[in-house]
C-alpha positions in Angstrom: 220.5 -8.9 180.7 218.7 -12.1 180.9 216.7 -11.1 177.9 220.1 -11.7 175.7 219.4 -13.7 172.3 221.2 -15.3 169.9 220.9 -14.1 166.1 222.0 -17.0 164.2 220.7 -20.4 165.8 223.9 -22.4 164.8 226.5 -21.3 167.4 228.3 -24.5 167.1 229.6 -23.3 164.0 233.2 -21.0 164.5 231.6 -17.5 162.3 230.2 -14.7 163.4 227.1 -13.7 165.9 225.2 -10.6 166.3 223.6 -10.6 170.0 221.7 -8.6 171.9 219.2 -8.2 174.8 216.0 -6.6 174.1 215.1 -3.1 175.0 214.4 -2.9 178.0 211.0 -0.3 178.0 212.6 3.1 179.2 214.4 1.2 181.5 218.1 1.8 182.0 220.4 -0.2 183.0 222.9 1.8 182.2 222.0 5.0 184.2 225.8 6.7 184.7 229.3 7.3 183.7 230.5 4.3 186.3 227.4 2.0 185.2 228.7 1.8 181.6 232.1 1.2 182.7 231.7 -1.2 184.9 229.5 -2.8 181.9 232.6 -2.2 180.2 235.0 -4.0 182.5 232.4 -6.8 182.9 232.9 -7.4 179.1 236.8 -7.7 179.0 236.0 -9.9 182.5 233.5 -12.3 180.1 236.3 -12.7 177.3 239.2 -12.9 179.3 237.6 -15.9 181.1 235.4 -17.1 177.8 238.0 -16.8 175.1 235.4 -16.0 172.6 236.7 -12.8 170.4 234.9 -10.1 171.2 234.7 -7.9 167.5 232.4 -4.5 168.3 230.4 -4.0 171.3 227.1 -1.1 172.0 226.5 -0.7 175.5 222.5 1.7 175.4 221.1 2.7 178.0 218.0 0.4 177.6 220.1 -2.8 176.2 223.6 -4.1 174.4 224.9 -5.2 171.5 227.6 -7.4 170.7 229.5 -9.1 167.4 231.2 -12.0 168.2 233.7 -14.9 167.2 
C-alpha cells in the first residue's frame, strides 16, 4: 500500500485528514476474511504506536480509506 496520499497537505496542523490509497485496478489487497482481519490488526497496532486517532477506516478489496485526527 505504498500509494497512500494525503488529501489535506497541511499535515503539521491539528485536524481531521482523509487518507486513501489509489485503487489497484483489478489487483486485490484483501482477498479473504483473514486478509481483512490482518489489516484491521495492523491498523490497531499502528494507532497504538503512533498515537494518531483513527476516527474511521474502510478496507476495500483494492484500496483503503482512513479518517485520522
